[in-house]
C-alpha positions as CSV (number, residue, x, y, z in Angstrom):
1,M,-0.4,0.1,0.4
2,H,1.6,2.7,-1.2
3,A,1.5,6.7,1.0
4,L,0.9,9.8,-1.2
5,I,3.7,13.0,0.1
6,E,2.6,16.6,-0.2
7,Q,5.1,18.9,-2.3
8,D,3.8,22.3,-2.3
9,A,3.1,23.1,-5.7
10,N,3.2,27.8,-5.2
11,T,6.6,27.5,-4.4
12,E,9.4,29.1,-6.2
13,Q,11.9,27.2,-6.5
14,R,10.9,22.9,-6.5
15,Q,13.8,20.5,-8.3
16,C,12.5,18.7,-10.7
17,V,10.5,15.8,-9.4
18,P,10.3,12.8,-11.5
19,E,6.8,11.2,-11.3
20,L,4.9,13.5,-10.2
21,V,1.2,12.8,-9.5
22,L,-1.4,15.7,-9.6
23,H,-5.0,15.0,-8.1
24,S,-8.0,17.0,-9.9
25,G,-11.6,16.9,-10.4
26,L,-12.0,18.8,-13.2
27,P,-12.5,16.9,-16.4
28,D,-10.1,17.0,-19.1
29,G,-8.6,19.8,-20.7
30,H,-8.2,21.7,-17.8
31,H,-5.2,22.9,-16.1
32,V,-4.7,22.0,-12.7
33,H,-3.0,24.3,-9.8
34,G,-2.3,24.1,-5.9
35,Q,-1.0,21.2,-4.3
36,V,1.3,18.8,-5.1
37,V,2.0,15.2,-5.1
38,F,4.8,12.2,-5.5
39,Q,4.3,9.3,-4.9
40,A,6.9,7.2,-2.9
41,V,7.3,4.1,-4.8
42,R,9.2,1.5,-2.3
43,A,12.0,-0.7,-3.8
44,K,12.4,-4.5,-3.8
45,R,13.6,-5.9,-0.9
46,T,15.9,-7.7,-2.0
47,Q,18.5,-6.7,-4.5
48,G,19.7,-9.3,-7.2
49,N,21.9,-10.9,-4.7
50,G,19.7,-11.8,-2.6
51,E,21.2,-8.4,0.1
52,K,18.7,-6.0,1.3
53,T,19.3,-2.1,-0.1
54,A,20.8,0.3,2.1
55,G,17.3,2.0,3.3
56,G,15.7,-1.5,5.1
57,R,12.4,-2.5,3.0
58,N,11.5,0.5,1.3
59,G,15.3,1.3,-0.3
60,N,15.5,4.7,1.1
61,K,15.3,5.8,4.6
62,N,14.2,9.1,3.8
63,L,11.0,7.1,2.9
64,S,10.3,4.9,5.5
65,R,6.7,3.7,5.7
66,R,6.9,4.8,9.0
67,Q,8.0,8.8,8.8
68,W,4.8,8.8,6.3
69,N,2.3,11.0,8.3
70,H,-0.4,11.3,6.4
71,P,-4.3,10.6,7.6
72,V,-6.1,8.2,5.6
73,S,-9.8,8.0,4.5
74,F,-11.7,6.3,1.8
75,L,-13.6,8.8,-0.2
76,P,-14.9,7.7,-4.2
77,P,-12.0,8.7,-6.4
78,L,-11.2,11.9,-8.1
79,Y,-8.5,11.6,-11.0
80,Q,-5.2,11.1,-11.4
81,L,-2.4,12.8,-13.9
82,R,0.9,11.4,-14.6
83,I,4.0,13.6,-15.8
84,G,7.2,12.6,-17.0
85,E,8.6,16.1,-15.0
86,V,7.7,19.6,-13.3
87,R,10.4,22.3,-13.6
88,N,11.1,25.1,-11.6
89,T,7.5,27.0,-11.6
90,S,3.7,26.5,-11.9
91,R,2.2,29.0,-14.0
92,H,2.0,26.5,-16.9
93,A,0.3,22.9,-17.3
94,P,2.1,20.3,-18.6
95,M,0.6,17.3,-20.7
96,V,-1.0,15.1,-18.4
97,E,-2.7,12.0,-18.2
98,W,-5.8,11.5,-17.0
99,Q,-6.1,8.1,-14.4
100,P,-8.9,6.9,-11.3
101,C,-7.0,7.0,-7.9
102,P,-8.2,6.9,-4.5
103,T,-8.7,10.3,-2.7
104,F,-8.2,12.3,0.7
105,I,-9.6,15.7,1.0
106,S,-9.9,17.9,3.9
107,S,-9.5,22.1,3.7
108,K,-6.0,21.8,4.2
109,R,-3.8,19.5,2.0
110,V,-4.2,16.8,-0.9
111,S,-3.4,13.7,-0.3
112,A,-4.0,9.9,-0.8
113,V,-3.4,6.2,-0.8
114,D,-2.9,3.9,-3.1
115,L,-5.2,0.7,-2.2
116,D,-3.3,-1.4,-4.8
117,F,-1.0,-3.9,-3.1
118,N,2.8,-3.5,-4.4
119,E,4.8,-6.2,-5.5
120,E,5.9,-7.4,-2.6
121,Q,3.1,-7.8,-1.2
122,V,1.2,-9.2,-4.7
123,M,4.2,-12.0,-3.8
124,L,3.6,-12.5,-0.9
125,R,-0.6,-13.2,-0.7
126,D,-0.2,-15.2,-4.2
127,T,3.0,-17.2,-1.7
128,A,0.4,-17.4,1.2
129,R,-2.9,-18.8,-1.7
130,G,-0.9,-21.7,-2.9
131,I,0.5,-22.8,0.6
132,C,-2.9,-22.5,1.0
133,E,-5.3,-23.7,-1.9
134,E,-2.7,-27.0,-1.9
135,L,-1.6,-28.3,1.8
136,S,-4.9,-27.0,3.3
137,P,-7.7,-27.8,1.3
138,S,-11.4,-28.0,3.2
139,A,-10.7,-31.8,3.2
140,V,-6.7,-31.5,5.7
141,V,-9.1,-29.0,7.6
142,R,-11.9,-31.9,8.7
143,A,-8.7,-34.0,9.3
144,M,-7.0,-31.9,11.2
145,E,-10.1,-31.8,14.3
146,Q,-9.1,-35.1,15.1
147,D,-5.7,-35.3,14.1
148,A,-3.7,-35.2,17.9
149,A,-1.9,-32.2,16.8
150,G,-4.8,-30.5,15.2
151,Y,-2.5,-28.3,12.2
152,S,-0.5,-30.1,8.8
153,A,2.7,-31.5,9.2
154,P,3.2,-30.9,5.7
155,F,1.9,-26.9,5.5
156,W,3.8,-25.7,9.0
157,G,7.0,-27.6,7.2
158,Q,6.5,-25.1,4.3
159,L,5.4,-22.4,5.2
160,S,9.2,-22.2,7.7
161,E,10.7,-22.9,4.5
162,L,9.2,-19.7,2.9
163,G,10.1,-17.6,5.5
164,I,6.4,-17.3,7.2
165,T,6.6,-17.9,10.6
166,S,9.3,-15.5,10.6
167,L,7.3,-12.9,8.8
168,G,6.7,-10.6,12.2
169,I,9.8,-11.5,14.2
170,P,13.1,-8.7,14.5
171,E,15.5,-9.1,12.3
172,A,18.0,-10.1,14.7
173,H,16.7,-13.4,15.9
174,G,15.8,-14.5,12.2
175,G,13.0,-12.5,11.2
176,M,12.1,-11.1,8.1
177,A,10.5,-7.9,10.4
178,W,7.5,-7.0,8.0
179,G,4.9,-5.3,9.0
180,A,1.1,-5.7,10.1
181,L,-0.3,-5.0,6.6
182,E,2.2,-8.0,5.7
183,M,0.5,-9.8,8.1
184,A,-3.2,-9.0,7.7
185,I,-2.4,-9.8,3.9
186,V,-0.7,-13.7,5.3
187,Y,-4.1,-13.9,7.0
188,E,-6.6,-13.1,4.5
189,E,-6.4,-15.9,2.9
190,F,-5.4,-18.2,6.3
191,G,-9.0,-17.5,6.8
192,R,-10.1,-17.7,3.2
193,S,-9.2,-22.0,3.4
194,L,-9.7,-22.3,7.5
195,A,-5.9,-22.9,7.7
196,P,-5.0,-24.7,11.2
197,S,-1.8,-24.1,12.3
198,P,-0.3,-22.3,15.9
199,H,1.2,-19.3,13.6
200,W,-1.0,-16.7,15.0
201,A,-0.6,-18.4,18.8
202,S,3.4,-18.5,18.4
203,C,4.7,-16.4,15.1
204,V,2.5,-13.7,16.0
205,L,1.3,-13.5,19.3
206,S,4.0,-14.4,21.9
207,A,7.4,-13.6,19.4
208,K,5.8,-10.2,20.2
209,V,5.5,-10.6,23.9
210,L,8.9,-11.7,23.9
211,E,10.1,-8.8,22.1
212,L,8.5,-6.5,24.3
213,A,9.3,-8.8,27.9
214,G,11.5,-11.0,27.4
215,T,14.8,-10.6,28.7
216,D,17.9,-10.7,26.1
217,A,18.1,-14.3,27.3
218,Q,14.4,-15.6,26.2
219,Q,14.9,-13.5,22.8
220,S,18.1,-15.0,22.0
221,A,16.5,-18.8,23.0
222,L,13.4,-18.7,21.6
223,L,12.7,-15.9,18.7
224,P,15.1,-17.9,16.5
225,G,13.0,-20.9,17.0
226,I,9.9,-19.3,16.7
227,A,11.0,-18.0,13.6
228,S,12.6,-21.1,11.8
229,G,8.9,-22.8,13.5
230,E,11.7,-25.2,15.0
231,T,10.2,-24.0,18.8
232,I,6.7,-23.2,19.3
233,V,5.6,-21.0,22.2
234,V,1.4,-20.4,22.6
235,P,0.1,-18.2,25.8
236,A,-1.7,-19.8,28.3
237,W,-4.2,-17.1,29.7
238,L,-8.0,-17.5,30.3
239,E,-9.7,-19.1,33.7
240,P,-12.4,-20.3,34.3
241,K,-15.1,-17.5,34.9
242,N,-12.8,-15.6,34.0
243,G,-12.4,-12.3,32.1
244,F,-9.9,-11.1,29.4
245,G,-8.8,-8.3,31.3
246,P,-6.0,-8.1,34.2
247,E,-8.6,-9.1,36.5
248,G,-9.4,-12.6,35.0
249,V,-5.4,-13.3,35.6
250,Q,-5.9,-15.2,39.5
251,M,-3.9,-17.7,39.4
252,R,-1.1,-17.0,42.2
253,A,2.3,-17.3,41.5
254,V,3.8,-17.7,44.9
255,K,7.4,-16.5,45.4
256,Q,9.4,-20.0,46.2
257,G,13.4,-18.7,46.4
258,D,14.3,-17.4,43.5
259,G,11.6,-18.6,41.6
260,Y,8.3,-19.8,41.8
261,V,5.0,-22.2,42.3
262,L,1.8,-22.0,39.8
263,N,-1.0,-24.0,41.5
264,G,-4.4,-23.9,38.9
265,T,-6.1,-24.3,35.6
266,K,-6.1,-22.9,32.3
267,L,-8.5,-23.3,29.2
268,M,-8.4,-22.4,25.7
269,V,-4.4,-22.4,25.4
270,Q,-3.8,-23.5,21.5
271,F,-1.7,-26.4,20.5
272,A,-0.2,-27.1,24.1
273,G,0.1,-30.0,22.9
274,H,2.7,-30.0,20.7
275,A,4.0,-26.8,22.7
276,N,8.1,-26.6,23.3
277,R,7.0,-23.7,25.5
278,L,3.3,-22.2,27.4
279,L,3.7,-17.9,28.3
280,V,2.0,-18.4,31.4
281,L,-0.3,-14.9,32.7
282,A,0.1,-15.4,37.1
283,R,-0.2,-13.2,39.6
284,V,2.2,-12.3,42.9
285,G,-0.6,-9.7,44.0
286,E,-3.9,-7.3,43.5
287,G,-2.9,-5.3,40.9
288,V,-3.0,-4.7,37.6
289,A,1.1,-4.1,37.9
290,D,1.4,-7.8,39.8
291,V,1.1,-9.5,37.0
292,I,3.6,-12.0,35.7
293,G,4.5,-13.7,32.5
294,L,6.5,-17.3,32.9
295,L,7.7,-19.5,30.6
296,V,6.7,-22.9,31.1
297,D,7.7,-26.9,29.7
298,P,4.5,-28.2,28.5
299,T,6.3,-31.6,29.6
300,A,7.7,-30.4,32.9
301,N,5.9,-32.0,36.2
302,G,2.7,-31.3,37.9
303,V,1.5,-30.8,34.1
304,K,-1.9,-32.1,33.0
305,L,-3.0,-31.4,30.0
306,T,-6.5,-32.1,28.6
307,R,-8.2,-31.6,25.0
308,E,-11.5,-29.6,25.0
309,R,-14.0,-29.8,22.7
310,N,-14.9,-26.6,21.1
311,H,-17.4,-25.3,17.9
312,A,-14.1,-25.3,15.2
313,D,-13.1,-28.4,16.8
314,D,-9.9,-27.0,17.4
315,A,-7.0,-28.0,19.2
316,L,-7.8,-26.3,22.5
317,Y,-6.4,-27.2,25.9
318,Q,-7.5,-27.3,29.5
319,V,-3.8,-27.0,31.5
320,D,-3.5,-28.1,35.0
321,F,-0.6,-26.8,37.6
322,S,0.0,-29.0,40.3
323,N,2.7,-27.4,42.3
324,V,5.0,-26.7,39.1
325,A,8.5,-24.8,39.4
326,I,9.2,-22.5,37.5
327,A,13.5,-21.2,37.6
328,A,13.9,-17.6,37.5
329,A,15.1,-17.7,34.3
330,D,11.7,-17.7,33.2
331,V,10.1,-15.4,34.3
332,L,9.6,-12.3,31.8
333,G,11.3,-9.4,32.6
334,A,9.7,-6.4,31.8
335,K,8.2,-4.6,35.4
336,N,4.4,-3.9,34.2
337,F,3.5,-7.4,32.2
338,W,0.1,-6.7,31.6
339,N,1.3,-3.5,29.3
340,A,3.2,-5.7,26.9
341,W,0.9,-7.7,26.9
342,D,-1.5,-5.6,25.8
343,E,-0.3,-3.5,23.5
344,A,1.2,-7.0,21.8
345,M,-2.3,-8.3,21.8
346,T,-4.0,-4.6,20.1
347,R,-1.5,-5.2,17.3
348,S,-1.8,-9.5,17.7
349,I,-5.9,-9.0,17.1
350,V,-5.2,-7.2,13.9
351,A,-4.4,-10.3,11.6
352,L,-7.5,-12.5,13.4
353,A,-9.3,-9.8,11.6
354,A,-8.1,-10.6,8.8
355,Q,-8.0,-14.1,9.3
356,A,-11.9,-13.4,9.5
357,I,-13.1,-11.1,6.1
358,G,-11.4,-14.1,4.1
359,A,-13.4,-16.3,5.7
360,A,-15.8,-14.2,4.7
361,E,-14.9,-13.8,1.1
362,A,-14.5,-17.5,1.3
363,I,-18.3,-18.3,2.0
364,H,-19.6,-15.3,0.1
365,A,-18.7,-16.9,-3.2
366,M,-18.6,-20.0,-2.5
367,A,-22.3,-19.1,-2.1
368,T,-22.8,-16.3,-5.3
369,E,-21.5,-20.0,-7.3
370,Y,-23.7,-22.5,-4.9
371,S,-26.3,-19.4,-6.4
372,K,-26.0,-19.4,-10.3
373,Q,-25.6,-23.1,-10.5
374,R,-28.2,-24.4,-8.4
375,V,-31.5,-24.2,-10.5
376,Q,-35.3,-23.6,-9.0
377,F,-38.7,-22.9,-11.2
378,G,-36.1,-23.3,-13.9
379,K,-33.7,-20.5,-12.6
380,P,-30.8,-20.8,-10.6
381,I,-31.6,-19.0,-7.2
382,G,-29.5,-16.5,-7.1
383,S,-32.0,-14.0,-9.7
384,F,-34.7,-14.0,-7.1
385,Q,-34.6,-11.4,-5.5
386,A,-34.6,-12.2,-1.7
387,I,-31.4,-14.3,-2.7
388,A,-29.5,-11.5,-4.6
389,H,-30.0,-9.0,-1.9
390,Y,-28.9,-11.0,1.0
391,L,-25.4,-11.6,-2.0
392,A,-25.1,-7.7,-2.1
393,D,-25.9,-6.9,0.9
394,M,-23.3,-9.4,1.9
395,I,-20.8,-7.9,-0.1
396,V,-21.1,-4.6,1.3
397,K,-20.4,-5.3,5.1
398,I,-17.4,-7.9,4.0
399,E,-15.5,-4.9,1.8
400,G,-16.4,-2.0,4.4
401,A,-14.7,-4.7,7.3
402,K,-12.1,-4.8,5.3
403,V,-10.9,-1.2,5.0
404,L,-11.3,-1.5,8.3
405,V,-9.3,-4.5,8.9
406,Y,-6.0,-2.8,6.6
407,Q,-6.6,1.0,8.2
408,A,-5.8,-1.3,11.7
409,A,-2.3,-2.2,9.7
410,W,-2.1,0.7,8.4
411,A,-1.6,2.4,11.3
412,I,0.1,0.5,13.4
413,D,2.6,0.2,10.5
414,N,2.6,4.3,10.8
415,N,3.0,5.0,14.3
416,K,-0.6,6.0,14.4
417,P,-2.8,5.7,16.7
418,Y,-4.6,2.0,16.7
419,A,-5.7,0.4,19.9
420,K,-9.4,2.0,18.4
421,L,-8.9,0.6,15.7
422,A,-7.8,-2.9,16.2
423,A,-11.1,-3.3,18.4
424,Q,-13.4,-1.6,16.0
425,S,-12.0,-4.5,12.4
426,K,-12.2,-7.8,15.4
427,L,-15.0,-6.5,16.3
428,Q,-16.6,-6.0,13.0
429,A,-14.8,-8.4,10.7
430,C,-15.8,-11.4,13.4
431,N,-19.5,-10.0,13.4
432,V,-19.2,-9.7,9.6
433,F,-18.1,-13.1,9.2
434,R,-20.2,-14.2,11.5
435,E,-23.8,-13.2,9.1
436,A,-21.7,-14.1,5.9
437,S,-21.5,-17.7,7.2
438,A,-25.2,-17.8,8.2
439,I,-26.5,-16.7,5.1
440,G,-23.4,-19.0,3.4
441,V,-25.3,-21.8,4.9
442,Q,-28.5,-20.5,4.6
443,I,-28.4,-19.8,0.9
444,H,-26.8,-23.5,0.7
445,G,-30.3,-25.3,2.4
446,G,-30.3,-28.5,4.0
447,F,-26.6,-29.2,1.7
448,G,-25.9,-26.7,4.4
449,F,-25.7,-27.9,7.3
450,T,-24.9,-31.6,6.8
451,S,-20.8,-32.4,7.5
452,E,-20.2,-32.8,3.9
453,G,-20.6,-29.9,3.0
454,D,-18.1,-27.1,3.4
455,P,-20.0,-24.4,4.8
456,Q,-20.9,-25.6,8.2
457,L,-16.8,-25.5,8.6
458,Y,-16.7,-21.8,8.1
459,F,-19.8,-21.7,9.6
460,R,-18.6,-23.1,13.0
461,R,-15.5,-20.9,13.0
462,A,-17.1,-17.4,12.9
463,K,-19.4,-18.2,16.3
464,H,-15.6,-19.7,17.5
465,W,-13.4,-16.6,16.9
466,Q,-15.9,-14.1,17.8
467,M,-15.7,-15.8,20.9
468,T,-12.2,-16.0,21.7
469,N,-9.2,-13.3,21.8
470,W,-11.5,-10.7,23.1
471,D,-15.2,-11.3,22.2
472,S,-17.2,-9.4,21.4
473,T,-18.0,-8.2,25.0
474,Y,-14.7,-7.4,25.4
475,L,-13.7,-5.6,22.7
476,E,-17.3,-3.6,22.9
477,K,-16.2,-2.8,27.1
478,R,-12.9,-1.2,25.0
479,I,-14.1,1.0,22.3
480,A,-16.5,2.5,24.7
481,A,-14.1,3.3,26.8
482,L,-11.4,5.0,24.1
483,I,-14.4,6.2,23.2
484,L,-15.0,8.5,25.8
485,D,-11.9,8.4,27.3
486,A,-11.1,10.6,24.0
487,A,-14.2,12.8,24.9
């Protein structure tokens, strides 16, 4: 997604800038004066020899995506004019070519956002889509519901081989250090195929927690393995009858020597049966600052794993801790661990929102295709107004939620306020997916409810994703608090 940077066209001295882009709503033949903007085109991440460019991802530090400080909004397209060169005078308009372009307009400035993916992002999307189509079709998704691991080893191996497990991990620890936008692109494809894997739990959430709150030794020991896919770290934070906030963490870590002893139960721990470490949240006192993070070996004495049934038949476990000893080296180093956890969760749920959008797009496409093929009363059922309007209304909601998801990812990558956008995107995307899956099942009729059909795979996961990793009620609470605090 490209940003646009402004330059004042009315200044007397300007350097010649190639590939300037002017924006105007004027028809052909009119001259354009005023604001001139040029597009910062990102260089390729690597040169032909595989070495990184001097400017990192963007090839030019002066045009770093994190330095683009223009607000983003989405309005109907005006027109884009491309020219080869503008000289140091604005008195004469150059020859121009008109092209559609989405723009942002305010009373003070003209800026824009390009909603197209760049070459790197298209390649990343196509790679993720190809892996999912080949190694995680619906037959594999069904098989993994009954599998002990809960995910496909060939699928996970391919993610590792192509570096997708390292996507958001810092380069210092063997990662690619790409942003939330690229992660959203990948997760939209994961959602489209419902691909089950520990990627989010380990490579997104746990990796970010370790980056924000882990000691140097913990980061060096775990992050390279997470990046390569050889190490799986999953969070264990939810407890029976407790909520998502800091007050929901009630399991006690009792001080014993330099370390702690854990007793209690955690629920809905993803892929715990095949994890190398559990990232456990516990508390040492009554305050928010008394919540701490600990790394626990799931095979340690006193740790018991029990597979839990759930709507999606994902590999979720109840983990019981009975006098489990934790060494001081396994206590995460952040002084206020909950703040780091909350920030990591806020960033990470944008990937889950993208996953929900991908799944909503898939069930909508499935229902659309079925409505073209299923004939009733001598015509395809898609020709009936009731079905056609269901599909039309749903795609509008999906596209709107998708823009919100990518805006949240953009805000994270550009150091803009993102807490409210992230919560909104997860809430809206999961709600839209839930509605789309219900309509998809309904359009398929009785077949949509059968285990042989694919629609029920989406329907069950839609409800599950809506209730996990900050459910609708908790997200609404957070959004309301952010709105009221800003008022």
